[in-house]
C-alpha positions in Angstrom: 98.3 69.9 106.0 96.8 74.1 106.7 95.6 71.8 110.3 98.5 69.9 110.7 100.8 72.9 110.6 103.3 71.9 108.0 101.5 75.4 105.6 101.8 77.9 107.3 99.2 80.3 107.2 99.0 83.2 104.6 98.5 86.7 106.5 96.3 88.9 106.2 97.0 92.6 106.6 94.4 95.9 106.5 95.6 99.3 105.5 96.3 100.4 109.0 97.3 97.7 110.1 100.3 97.4 106.7 100.9 101.6 108.0 101.5 100.9 111.5 104.2 97.9 110.4 105.1 100.3 108.1 106.1 102.4 110.7 107.4 100.4 113.0 109.7 98.7 110.6 110.8 102.2 109.5 111.6 104.2 112.6 112.3 101.0 115.2 112.5 101.4 117.9 109.2 103.1 118.4 106.6 104.3 120.7 103.6 103.7 120.8 103.5 107.8 120.6 104.9 108.4 117.8 104.0 105.7 115.7 100.7 107.9 116.5 102.7 111.7 115.5 103.7 110.5 111.8 99.7 108.3 111.5 98.1 110.7 113.3 95.3 108.7 114.4 95.0 106.2 117.2 97.5 102.5 116.9 97.3 100.5 120.7 94.7 97.8 119.3 96.5 98.1 115.5 100.4 97.6 117.8 98.5 95.1 119.9 97.3 92.9 116.4 100.5 93.3 115.0 102.0 91.5 118.2 99.6 89.0 118.4 100.7 88.4 114.7 104.1 88.0 115.7 104.8 90.7 113.7 105.8 93.6 116.2 107.4 92.2 119.5 108.3 94.8 122.4 112.7 96.1 122.5 112.8 97.6 125.6 111.3 100.9 127.1 112.1 104.5 126.1 113.4 107.2 128.8 110.9 109.4 128.6 108.9 110.9 131.2 106.7 107.3 131.9 109.1 104.7 130.2 106.9 103.6 127.5 106.9 100.6 125.3 109.2 100.5 122.1 108.3 98.2 119.0 109.7 96.9 116.5 110.0 93.7 113.9 111.0 90.0 114.5 112.0 87.4 112.8 108.2 86.8 111.4 108.0 90.2 109.4 111.1 89.4 107.9 110.9 86.6 106.3 107.6 87.1 105.1 108.9 90.0 103.2 111.7 88.2 102.5 114.5 90.7 104.5 117.2 88.3 105.3 118.5 91.0 107.8 117.3 94.2 110.0 119.9 96.2 107.7 117.4 95.1 104.3 114.3 96.8 105.8 115.8 100.7 105.5 116.3 99.6 102.1 112.1 98.5 101.2 
């Protein structure tokens, strides 16, 4: 059934990915630089992996110098973590 696409694949998330996802969920919309400031390490590759897994998406651009991308969570993130809507993420 997994091959046919009827059963959703399990999402495996490493600790650094979970930390970055938590920062994005709590502070969204957040730039990569702000996420890195909170975590204290580079997040570029992790954000890319989270985007590939459809847990994070680009929600816009900042007005700051260079107009960096702003990241936010997706509907798939809400579904996986059992949240009904965007407001529920504040109560995690």
